[in-house]
ZASETI-692466 format. One record per residue (C-alpha): x, y, z; residue number from 1. Coordinates in nm, 2 decimals. Example, Ala and Ser with C-alpha at 12.3 -4.5 7.8 and 13.67 -1.06 7.14 Angstrom:
BEGIN
ATOM       x       y       z    k
ATOM    1.23   -0.45    0.78    1
ATOM    1.37   -0.11    0.71    2
***
This chain:
BEGIN
ATOM       x       y       z    k
ATOM   -4.18    0.77    1.61    1
ATOM   -3.89    0.84    1.77    2
ATOM   -4.00    0.74    1.42    3
ATOM   -4.07    0.49    1.27    4
ATOM   -3.91    0.50    1.13    5
ATOM   -4.20    0.37    0.95    6
ATOM   -4.51    0.39    0.77    7
ATOM   -4.76    0.54    1.00    8
ATOM   -5.15    0.58    1.03    9
ATOM   -5.32    0.83    1.21   10
ATOM   -5.42    0.66    1.52   11
ATOM   -5.75    0.48    1.44   12
ATOM   -5.94    0.22    1.68   13
ATOM   -6.15   -0.07    1.69   14
ATOM   -6.37    0.02    1.97   15
ATOM   -6.70    0.12    1.88   16
ATOM   -6.85    0.47    1.88   17
ATOM   -7.05    0.35    2.15   18
ATOM   -6.72    0.26    2.33   19
ATOM   -6.90    0.20    2.66   20
ATOM   -7.11   -0.09    2.52   21
ATOM   -6.83   -0.23    2.36   22
ATOM   -6.62   -0.25    2.65   23
ATOM   -6.92   -0.42    2.85   24
ATOM   -6.97   -0.71    2.56   25
ATOM   -6.59   -0.78    2.63   26
ATOM   -6.63   -0.80    3.02   27
ATOM   -6.55   -0.50    3.13   28
ATOM   -6.70   -0.17    3.17   29
ATOM   -6.59    0.21    3.13   30
ATOM   -6.65    0.30    3.47   31
ATOM   -6.47    0.00    3.56   32
ATOM   -6.19    0.09    3.36   33
ATOM   -6.21    0.47    3.42   34
ATOM   -6.19    0.33    3.81   35
ATOM   -5.83    0.18    3.77   36
ATOM   -5.71    0.50    3.58   37
ATOM   -5.65    0.70    3.87   38
ATOM   -5.41    1.03    3.95   39
ATOM   -5.08    1.09    4.07   40
ATOM   -4.74    0.93    3.99   41
ATOM   -4.91    0.59    3.95   42
ATOM   -5.18    0.68    3.71   43
ATOM   -5.24    0.49    3.42   44
ATOM   -5.29    0.73    3.08   45
ATOM   -5.55    0.61    2.84   46
ATOM   -5.44    0.71    2.48   47
ATOM   -5.57    0.67    2.12   48
ATOM   -5.40    0.43    1.91   49
ATOM   -5.46    0.17    1.63   50
ATOM   -5.41   -0.20    1.62   51
ATOM   -5.02   -0.32    1.57   52
ATOM   -5.01   -0.47    1.18   53
ATOM   -4.85   -0.78    1.33   54
ATOM   -4.65   -0.93    1.63   55
ATOM   -4.43   -0.67    1.85   56
ATOM   -4.08   -0.72    1.72   57
ATOM   -3.86   -0.44    1.70   58
ATOM   -3.70   -0.54    1.36   59
ATOM   -4.08   -0.69    1.19   60
ATOM   -4.23   -0.35    1.27   61
ATOM   -4.28   -0.05    1.03   62
ATOM   -4.59    0.12    1.15   63
ATOM   -4.74    0.34    1.38   64
ATOM   -4.90    0.11    1.58   65
ATOM   -4.67   -0.12    1.66   66
ATOM   -4.37    0.11    1.68   67
ATOM   -4.50    0.35    1.94   68
ATOM   -4.56    0.06    2.17   69
ATOM   -4.25   -0.11    2.11   70
ATOM   -4.03    0.23    2.18   71
ATOM   -4.16    0.22    2.53   72
ATOM   -4.11   -0.17    2.56   73
ATOM   -3.74   -0.15    2.46   74
ATOM   -3.42    0.07    2.48   75
ATOM   -3.13    0.05    2.26   76
ATOM   -2.77    0.24    2.29   77
ATOM   -2.95    0.58    2.24   78
ATOM   -3.24    0.76    2.33   79
ATOM   -3.42    1.08    2.17   80
ATOM   -3.55    1.36    2.36   81
ATOM   -3.85    1.55    2.29   82
ATOM   -3.62    1.77    2.05   83
ATOM   -3.46    1.46    1.86   84
ATOM   -3.14    1.48    2.02   85
ATOM   -3.00    1.15    2.07   86
ATOM   -2.87    1.09    2.46   87
ATOM   -2.67    0.73    2.53   88
ATOM   -2.92    0.51    2.71   89
ATOM   -2.76    0.15    2.73   90
ATOM   -2.46    0.23    2.59   91
ATOM   -2.17    0.37    2.81   92
ATOM   -1.97    0.51    2.49   93
ATOM   -2.00    0.45    2.11   94
ATOM   -1.69    0.55    1.99   95
ATOM   -1.53    0.62    1.61   96
ATOM   -1.31    0.84    1.44   97
ATOM   -1.41    0.75    1.10   98
ATOM   -1.81    0.70    1.06   99
ATOM   -1.71    0.35    0.99  100
ATOM   -1.55    0.16    1.27  101
ATOM   -1.73    0.14    1.60  102
ATOM   -1.65    0.01    1.94  103
ATOM   -1.93    0.01    2.16  104
ATOM   -1.93   -0.04    2.54  105
ATOM   -2.28   -0.11    2.72  106
ATOM   -2.37   -0.01    3.10  107
ATOM   -2.35   -0.33    3.33  108
ATOM   -2.66   -0.29    3.53  109
ATOM   -2.93   -0.34    3.22  110
ATOM   -3.17   -0.59    3.27  111
ATOM   -3.46   -0.77    3.06  112
ATOM   -3.81   -0.78    3.22  113
ATOM   -3.74   -1.16    3.29  114
ATOM   -3.44   -1.05    3.45  115
ATOM   -3.15   -1.16    3.23  116
ATOM   -2.86   -0.91    3.17  117
ATOM   -2.87   -0.72    2.86  118
ATOM   -2.51   -0.82    2.70  119
ATOM   -2.33   -0.75    2.38  120
ATOM   -2.44   -1.09    2.24  121
ATOM   -2.81   -0.97    2.29  122
ATOM   -2.75   -0.66    2.03  123
ATOM   -2.53   -0.86    1.78  124
ATOM   -2.77   -1.15    1.75  125
ATOM   -3.08   -0.93    1.71  126
ATOM   -2.92   -0.75    1.48  127
ATOM   -2.83   -1.02    1.25  128
ATOM   -3.17   -1.19    1.27  129
ATOM   -3.32   -0.86    1.15  130
ATOM   -3.09   -0.85    0.87  131
ATOM   -3.12   -1.23    0.71  132
ATOM   -3.31   -1.26    0.47  133
ATOM   -3.42   -1.54    0.54  134
ATOM   -3.62   -1.43    0.87  135
ATOM   -3.82   -1.23    0.66  136
ATOM   -3.84   -0.85    0.82  137
ATOM   -3.95   -0.56    0.72  138
ATOM   -3.67   -0.37    0.87  139
ATOM   -3.42   -0.53    0.74  140
ATOM   -3.31   -0.23    0.52  141
ATOM   -3.14   -0.06    0.85  142
ATOM   -2.90   -0.29    0.85  143
ATOM   -2.77   -0.28    0.51  144
ATOM   -2.51   -0.02    0.61  145
ATOM   -2.32   -0.34    0.82  146
ATOM   -2.02   -0.51    0.65  147
ATOM   -2.16   -0.83    0.51  148
ATOM   -2.53   -0.73    0.48  149
ATOM   -2.50   -0.84    0.11  150
ATOM   -2.41   -1.19    0.19  151
ATOM   -2.75   -1.25    0.46  152
ATOM   -2.98   -1.04    0.32  153
ATOM   -3.12   -1.28    0.05  154
ATOM   -3.39   -1.50    0.13  155
ATOM   -3.21   -1.82    0.02  156
ATOM   -2.84   -1.70    0.19  157
ATOM   -2.71   -1.97    0.38  158
ATOM   -2.52   -1.71    0.56  159
ATOM   -2.70   -1.58    0.89  160
ATOM   -2.41   -1.33    1.03  161
ATOM   -2.22   -1.02    0.97  162
ATOM   -1.90   -1.00    0.98  163
ATOM   -1.90   -0.65    1.04  164
ATOM   -2.03   -0.70    1.38  165
ATOM   -1.81   -0.90    1.65  166
ATOM   -1.89   -0.97    2.04  167
ATOM   -1.57   -0.86    2.24  168
ATOM   -1.70   -0.96    2.55  169
ATOM   -2.00   -0.94    2.77  170
ATOM   -2.03   -0.58    2.76  171
ATOM   -1.83   -0.48    2.45  172
ATOM   -1.90   -0.50    2.09  173
ATOM   -1.74   -0.35    1.75  174
ATOM   -1.95   -0.26    1.44  175
ATOM   -1.77   -0.20    1.12  176
ATOM   -1.97   -0.09    0.81  177
ATOM   -1.90   -0.13    0.45  178
ATOM   -1.81    0.21    0.39  179
ATOM   -1.87    0.51    0.60  180
ATOM   -2.22    0.61    0.71  181
ATOM   -2.30    0.93    0.83  182
ATOM   -2.63    0.89    0.99  183
ATOM   -2.54    0.58    1.11  184
ATOM   -2.46    0.66    1.49  185
ATOM   -2.76    0.90    1.49  186
ATOM   -2.96    0.61    1.41  187
ATOM   -2.87    0.39    1.67  188
ATOM   -3.15    0.53    1.88  189
ATOM   -3.41    0.37    1.64  190
ATOM   -3.60    0.10    1.83  191
ATOM   -3.49   -0.13    1.53  192
ATOM   -3.14   -0.15    1.67  193
ATOM   -3.24   -0.27    2.02  194
ATOM   -3.15   -0.54    2.17  195
ATOM   -3.36   -0.88    2.22  196
ATOM   -3.34   -1.12    2.49  197
ATOM   -3.25   -1.50    2.49  198
ATOM   -3.60   -1.62    2.51  199
ATOM   -3.68   -1.39    2.17  200
ATOM   -3.43   -1.70    2.03  201
ATOM   -3.60   -1.99    2.19  202
ATOM   -3.93   -1.90    2.13  203
ATOM   -3.96   -1.79    1.81  204
ATOM   -4.07   -1.43    1.67  205
ATOM   -4.44   -1.52    1.63  206
ATOM   -4.52   -1.64    2.01  207
ATOM   -4.24   -1.37    2.11  208
ATOM   -4.44   -1.10    1.95  209
ATOM   -4.75   -1.13    2.10  210
ATOM   -4.58   -1.12    2.44  211
ATOM   -4.24   -0.93    2.43  212
ATOM   -4.02   -0.89    2.67  213
ATOM   -3.80   -0.57    2.68  214
ATOM   -3.52   -0.35    2.83  215
ATOM   -3.75    0.01    2.82  216
ATOM   -3.93    0.20    3.05  217
ATOM   -4.25   -0.02    3.03  218
ATOM   -4.38   -0.37    3.01  219
ATOM   -4.64   -0.55    2.85  220
ATOM   -4.96   -0.63    3.08  221
ATOM   -5.19   -0.68    2.80  222
ATOM   -5.27   -0.73    2.44  223
ATOM   -5.63   -0.74    2.38  224
ATOM   -5.64   -0.74    2.00  225
ATOM   -5.83   -0.48    1.85  226
ATOM   -5.94   -0.30    2.16  227
ATOM   -5.67   -0.19    2.38  228
ATOM   -5.31   -0.25    2.48  229
ATOM   -5.17   -0.21    2.87  230
ATOM   -4.82   -0.12    2.96  231
ATOM   -4.70   -0.06    3.31  232
ATOM   -4.44    0.10    3.40  233
ATOM   -4.08   -0.10    3.42  234
ATOM   -3.96   -0.06    3.81  235
ATOM   -3.64   -0.21    3.75  236
ATOM   -3.59    0.02    3.46  237
ATOM   -3.23    0.21    3.46  238
ATOM   -3.30    0.50    3.25  239
ATOM   -3.54    0.81    3.39  240
ATOM   -3.84    0.63    3.54  241
ATOM   -4.18    0.72    3.35  242
ATOM   -4.40    0.96    3.57  243
ATOM   -4.70    0.81    3.53  244
ATOM   -4.77    0.42    3.62  245
ATOM   -4.86    0.31    3.27  246
ATOM   -5.01    0.36    2.92  247
ATOM   -5.36    0.20    2.78  248
ATOM   -5.37    0.18    2.39  249
ATOM   -5.71    0.21    2.30  250
ATOM   -5.84    0.13    1.96  251
ATOM   -6.10    0.37    1.83  252
ATOM   -6.28    0.32    1.50  253
ATOM   -6.29    0.70    1.47  254
ATOM   -6.14    0.97    1.56  255
ATOM   -6.44    1.17    1.65  256
ATOM   -6.52    0.86    1.90  257
ATOM   -6.18    0.96    2.08  258
ATOM   -6.24    1.31    2.08  259
ATOM   -6.58    1.26    2.25  260
ATOM   -6.41    1.06    2.51  261
ATOM   -6.12    1.34    2.54  262
ATOM   -6.43    1.58    2.61  263
ATOM   -6.60    1.36    2.88  264
ATOM   -6.26    1.23    3.10  265
ATOM   -6.27    0.91    2.92  266
ATOM   -5.95    0.95    2.75  267
ATOM   -5.66    1.16    2.87  268
ATOM   -5.48    1.21    2.54  269
ATOM   -5.54    1.21    2.16  270
ATOM   -5.21    1.28    1.93  271
ATOM   -5.47    1.32    1.63  272
ATOM   -5.80    1.50    1.61  273
ATOM   -6.07    1.47    1.34  274
ATOM   -6.12    1.71    1.08  275
ATOM   -6.42    1.87    1.22  276
ATOM   -6.25    1.95    1.57  277
ATOM   -5.95    2.15    1.39  278
ATOM   -6.14    2.48    1.40  279
ATOM   -6.27    2.49    1.71  280
ATOM   -6.01    2.26    1.94  281
ATOM   -5.81    2.56    2.06  282
ATOM   -6.08    2.74    2.19  283
ATOM   -6.24    2.45    2.36  284
ATOM   -5.92    2.33    2.54  285
ATOM   -5.75    2.65    2.59  286
ATOM   -5.41    2.57    2.74  287
ATOM   -5.48    2.19    2.69  288
ATOM   -5.45    2.23    2.31  289
ATOM   -5.10    2.17    2.19  290
ATOM   -4.99    2.27    1.86  291
ATOM   -4.63    2.14    1.72  292
ATOM   -4.46    2.15    1.38  293
ATOM   -4.35    1.78    1.32  294
ATOM   -4.11    1.53    1.11  295
ATOM   -4.42    1.36    0.95  296
ATOM   -4.57    1.32    0.59  297
ATOM   -4.86    1.21    0.42  298
ATOM   -4.90    1.14    0.06  299
ATOM   -5.00    0.83   -0.13  300
ATOM   -4.80    0.62   -0.36  301
ATOM   -4.90    0.46   -0.73  302
ATOM   -4.68    0.17   -0.73  303
ATOM   -4.49    0.08   -1.03  304
ATOM   -4.66   -0.25   -1.07  305
ATOM   -5.04   -0.10   -1.15  306
ATOM   -5.12   -0.09   -1.49  307
ATOM   -5.03    0.23   -1.66  308
ATOM   -4.79    0.33   -1.40  309
ATOM   -4.46    0.15   -1.47  310
ATOM   -4.14    0.30   -1.46  311
ATOM   -4.15    0.40   -1.80  312
ATOM   -4.23    0.75   -1.94  313
ATOM   -4.61    0.66   -1.93  314
ATOM   -4.57    0.62   -1.60  315
ATOM   -4.40    0.90   -1.49  316
ATOM   -4.60    1.15   -1.69  317
ATOM   -4.93    1.00   -1.58  318
ATOM   -4.85    1.05   -1.21  319
ATOM   -4.71    1.39   -1.25  320
ATOM   -4.98    1.48   -1.42  321
ATOM   -5.22    1.34   -1.12  322
ATOM   -4.99    1.53   -0.85  323
ATOM   -5.02    1.87   -1.08  324
ATOM   -5.39    1.83   -1.07  325
ATOM   -5.42    1.88   -0.68  326
ATOM   -5.45    2.19   -0.50  327
ATOM   -5.26    2.11   -0.22  328
ATOM   -5.29    2.47   -0.04  329
ATOM   -5.66    2.43   -0.10  330
ATOM   -5.71    2.12    0.07  331
ATOM   -5.50    2.23    0.36  332
ATOM   -5.73    2.54    0.39  333
ATOM   -6.08    2.38    0.37  334
ATOM   -6.01    2.05    0.55  335
ATOM   -5.75    2.13    0.77  336
ATOM   -5.78    2.49    0.85  337
ATOM   -5.45    2.57    0.78  338
ATOM   -5.30    2.30    1.02  339
ATOM   -5.03    2.15    0.73  340
ATOM   -4.72    2.25    0.50  341
ATOM   -4.78    2.17    0.14  342
ATOM   -4.53    1.93    0.03  343
ATOM   -4.22    2.11   -0.22  344
ATOM   -3.98    1.76   -0.14  345
ATOM   -4.00    1.44    0.01  346
ATOM   -3.91    1.52    0.37  347
ATOM   -4.05    1.76    0.59  348
ATOM   -3.99    2.10    0.73  349
ATOM   -3.92    2.02    1.07  350
ATOM   -3.66    1.82    0.94  351
ATOM   -3.27    1.98    0.93  352
ATOM   -3.15    2.08    0.57  353
ATOM   -3.54    2.08    0.45  354
ATOM   -3.53    2.35    0.14  355
ATOM   -3.86    2.50   -0.02  356
ATOM   -3.68    2.58   -0.38  357
ATOM   -3.51    2.18   -0.48  358
ATOM   -3.53    2.23   -0.93  359
ATOM   -3.81    2.05   -0.99  360
ATOM   -4.08    2.12   -0.77  361
ATOM   -4.34    2.24   -0.97  362
ATOM   -4.45    1.85   -1.02  363
ATOM   -4.58    1.91   -0.66  364
ATOM   -4.79    2.23   -0.72  365
ATOM   -5.11    2.32   -0.89  366
ATOM   -5.07    2.36   -1.27  367
ATOM   -5.40    2.22   -1.44  368
ATOM   -5.25    2.29   -1.79  369
ATOM   -4.96    2.11   -1.75  370
ATOM   -5.13    1.80   -1.56  371
ATOM   -5.40    1.78   -1.87  372
ATOM   -5.08    1.83   -2.12  373
ATOM   -4.87    1.56   -1.97  374
ATOM   -5.18    1.31   -1.94  375
ATOM   -5.24    1.37   -2.31  376
ATOM   -4.84    1.30   -2.37  377
ATOM   -4.92    0.96   -2.18  378
ATOM   -5.25    0.86   -2.37  379
ATOM   -4.99    0.94   -2.67  380
ATOM   -4.78    0.67   -2.56  381
ATOM   -5.15    0.43   -2.44  382
ATOM   -5.46    0.56   -2.43  383
ATOM   -5.56    0.53   -2.06  384
ATOM   -5.85    0.31   -1.95  385
ATOM   -6.02    0.20   -1.66  386
ATOM   -6.05    0.49   -1.31  387
ATOM   -5.82    0.62   -1.08  388
ATOM   -5.85    0.53   -0.71  389
ATOM   -5.69    0.62   -0.39  390
ATOM   -5.72    0.31   -0.09  391
ATOM   -5.78    0.46    0.23  392
ATOM   -5.85    0.33    0.61  393
ATOM   -6.17    0.46    0.71  394
ATOM   -6.08    0.46    1.05  395
ATOM   -5.81    0.72    1.02  396
ATOM   -6.01    1.00    0.93  397
ATOM   -5.88    1.06    0.58  398
ATOM   -6.21    1.01    0.39  399
ATOM   -6.25    1.39    0.33  400
ATOM   -5.91    1.45    0.20  401
ATOM   -5.89    1.20    0.00  402
ATOM   -6.26    1.28   -0.13  403
ATOM   -6.10    1.64   -0.26  404
ATOM   -5.79    1.50   -0.41  405
ATOM   -5.97    1.25   -0.61  406
ATOM   -6.21    1.48   -0.73  407
ATOM   -5.95    1.75   -0.80  408
ATOM   -5.82    1.48   -1.03  409
ATOM   -6.09    1.40   -1.21  410
ATOM   -6.24    1.73   -1.25  411
ATOM   -5.84    1.83   -1.36  412
ATOM   -5.80    1.52   -1.57  413
ATOM   -6.18    1.42   -1.71  414
ATOM   -6.14    1.07   -1.61  415
ATOM   -6.32    0.87   -1.31  416
ATOM   -6.14    0.88   -0.98  417
ATOM   -6.27    0.81   -0.61  418
ATOM   -6.14    0.69   -0.31  419
ATOM   -6.13    0.33   -0.24  420
ATOM   -6.22    0.26    0.20  421
ATOM   -6.08    0.01    0.40  422
ATOM   -6.15   -0.08    0.70  423
ATOM   -5.78   -0.04    0.87  424
ATOM   -5.50    0.03    0.77  425
ATOM   -5.33   -0.28    0.85  426
ATOM   -5.54   -0.41    0.53  427
ATOM   -5.37   -0.15    0.30  428
ATOM   -5.02   -0.26    0.44  429
ATOM   -5.07   -0.61    0.40  430
ATOM   -5.17   -0.57    0.02  431
ATOM   -4.86   -0.31   -0.04  432
ATOM   -4.64   -0.55    0.14  433
ATOM   -4.76   -0.87   -0.07  434
ATOM   -4.78   -0.60   -0.40  435
ATOM   -5.19   -0.73   -0.45  436
ATOM   -5.29   -0.35   -0.42  437
ATOM   -5.51   -0.27   -0.74  438
ATOM   -5.51    0.12   -0.65  439
ATOM   -5.28    0.37   -0.51  440
ATOM   -5.27    0.38   -0.15  441
ATOM   -5.24    0.66    0.14  442
ATOM   -4.93    0.63    0.31  443
ATOM   -4.69    0.86    0.48  444
ATOM   -4.36    0.86    0.75  445
ATOM   -4.31    0.95    1.06  446
ATOM   -3.94    1.02    1.13  447
ATOM   -3.75    0.74    1.30  448
ATOM   -3.46    1.01    1.34  449
ATOM   -3.42    1.35    1.27  450
ATOM   -3.24    1.37    0.89  451
ATOM   -3.39    1.37    0.56  452
ATOM   -3.19    1.03    0.50  453
ATOM   -3.43    0.88    0.73  454
ATOM   -3.70    0.98    0.50  455
ATOM   -3.55    0.85    0.17  456
ATOM   -3.36    0.56    0.23  457
ATOM   -3.63    0.33    0.36  458
ATOM   -3.87    0.48    0.13  459
ATOM   -3.70    0.51   -0.26  460
ATOM   -3.35    0.33   -0.21  461
ATOM   -3.39    0.01   -0.45  462
ATOM   -3.49   -0.28   -0.23  463
ATOM   -3.57   -0.07    0.06  464
ATOM   -3.77   -0.20    0.34  465
ATOM   -4.06    0.08    0.31  466
ATOM   -4.04    0.12   -0.06  467
ATOM   -4.44    0.03   -0.15  468
ATOM   -4.42    0.16   -0.48  469
ATOM   -4.13   -0.09   -0.60  470
ATOM   -3.92    0.20   -0.70  471
ATOM   -3.57    0.17   -0.82  472
ATOM   -3.38    0.45   -1.01  473
ATOM   -2.99    0.36   -1.01  474
ATOM   -2.86    0.76   -1.01  475
ATOM   -3.11    0.84   -0.70  476
ATOM   -2.90    0.50   -0.52  477
ATOM   -2.58    0.64   -0.62  478
ATOM   -2.65    0.99   -0.49  479
ATOM   -2.79    0.84   -0.18  480
ATOM   -2.49    0.64   -0.09  481
ATOM   -2.25    0.95   -0.19  482
ATOM   -2.45    1.13    0.06  483
ATOM   -2.40    0.86    0.34  484
ATOM   -2.02    0.84    0.32  485
ATOM   -1.92    1.16    0.30  486
ATOM   -1.80    1.28    0.63  487
ATOM   -1.89    1.66    0.57  488
ATOM   -2.29    1.75    0.67  489
ATOM   -2.29    2.01    0.45  490
ATOM   -2.21    1.80    0.14  491
ATOM   -2.44    1.50    0.24  492
ATOM   -2.72    1.73    0.27  493
ATOM   -2.66    1.89   -0.08  494
ATOM   -2.63    1.54   -0.23  495
ATOM   -2.93    1.44   -0.04  496
ATOM   -3.16    1.77   -0.23  497
ATOM   -2.98    1.67   -0.56  498
ATOM   -3.12    1.28   -0.51  499
ATOM   -3.45    1.46   -0.45  500
ATOM   -3.45    1.65   -0.79  501
ATOM   -3.49    1.32   -0.94  502
ATOM   -3.74    1.20   -0.71  503
ATOM   -3.95    1.50   -0.84  504
ATOM   -3.93    1.38   -1.21  505
ATOM   -4.00    1.03   -1.11  506
ATOM   -4.24    1.07   -0.85  507
ATOM   -4.23    0.73   -0.61  508
ATOM   -4.52    0.86   -0.41  509
ATOM   -4.72    1.17   -0.44  510
ATOM   -4.60    1.39   -0.12  511
ATOM   -4.92    1.61   -0.03  512
ATOM   -4.82    1.78    0.31  513
ATOM   -4.59    1.76    0.63  514
ATOM   -4.78    1.87    0.99  515
ATOM   -4.82    2.10    1.23  516
ATOM   -4.95    1.84    1.45  517
ATOM   -5.25    1.91    1.70  518
ATOM   -5.30    1.72    2.02  519
ATOM   -5.53    1.76    2.31  520
ATOM   -5.50    1.68    2.69  521
ATOM   -5.76    1.56    2.95  522
ATOM   -5.85    1.79    3.23  523
ATOM   -5.55    1.78    3.50  524
ATOM   -5.32    1.59    3.23  525
ATOM   -4.97    1.76    3.09  526
ATOM   -4.82    1.61    2.79  527
ATOM   -4.63    1.73    2.53  528
ATOM   -4.54    1.60    2.19  529
ATOM   -4.20    1.53    2.04  530
ATOM   -4.02    1.61    1.74  531
ATOM   -4.20    1.36    1.54  532
ATOM   -4.53    1.39    1.65  533
ATOM   -4.50    1.11    1.90  534
ATOM   -4.63    1.19    2.30  535
ATOM   -4.39    1.20    2.50  536
ATOM   -4.56    0.90    2.70  537
ATOM   -4.32    0.88    2.98  538
ATOM   -4.33    1.24    3.10  539
ATOM   -4.76    1.22    3.08  540
ATOM   -4.86    1.32    3.40  541
ATOM   -5.22    1.33    3.57  542
ATOM   -5.31    1.55    3.86  543
***
């Protein structure tokens, strides 16, 4: 996701495998859709995607399906290049001398797609809305560094505005953090820090989320839920204009159905390939095959609210035993044809600061004898009962590796273990959000901006917006806080990796691998992946 940060699912869909029939039922045909999909600078590019979990609101979206659309509809102070470098977007300047106090000046000619100007108040109101606990926004924790967040974060707080944000004039505002934060400025390109138009605050998030008004390179044309979502070029956009006329995000039932459509010319780009294609896609597509190391991870969470897996010694031993039962390199070779890197930490190899020698990472390495030993130690505390299952979305191509993983756990530990299929990733996300999931659950992370802290803070800090397993550890929190406050990047990296030693012991999730991302484009289509595995949508062309 330019990062999304967010939980991500490999793109999936809800068009039937016989997609032409599905479209015919909904009132159009594949031939009709294809006829509109012209070539040249106004071409509409068709890509695979997934139904967003909820309405399209920047502060309330933490998964890939919604995030990839919002990043096309909204721009903030910065945007990220394909290599993850921040460049000014709506910002004329963001000045700071101490990483705690910032003065922001906006470009004065930017507008939302309803014609209203983008002003300082649109940023301050949007950020206050996202931070206020009463608004129940999934991305609330991204505002935690701002002075006054602690007073607004509670759901019953009467305070709804952070004192660290001040509008100075129409195009200038100031930010004061509660302490220096080495990541804050870099993160200002993430979509959660985008402005929201005045209409958002009059319509409310539910209505606005179905037809959002943004300030980005595209604007929403239509959203046919569970079928497709169309965005078209925003001709009034003040940044670099897209090289195509729009993007159609199509929700496929399986990766295989999408792959068939790329082969037949009915899809222009697929950014996640079925396992069955990994052995041959380079030969089939030639120079239209794309491979890039990306800042994405795959894992599964064993929530600490599950019986036998609490934050106590029993739960810690069982998570370690399960992790050490898994032969990651074998699964990578057999299922993914080597197109993954076995996890040795909680970030990704493509992220600056990554190390492969963090003390304690033996908990992520296959060791069946140690696994059985730690399972026996847990049984001595309290005997095991039941079966171990991992929820996964069957529309995302995860069955094969989940089955391989649970078979290894079953064979190593001598317990019942199996995958637990759900139709969509949204269903798993909903149950994790409500803390009603009764099994482990597949999850992952796609970087929002290229730092290790972006992988750790939302997922493992106490109360983090994507802390799926309700993990809390004061020692970890303290090290992360120190890593954020230091002005020395090398010192910050050292503290981050020190904090990971705690995660490697507690295993709030079970990391599996990061990505060598594979994608393909259709005949005559030119496109690339960005640093975090997202297609570089505005620069896709069709000739």
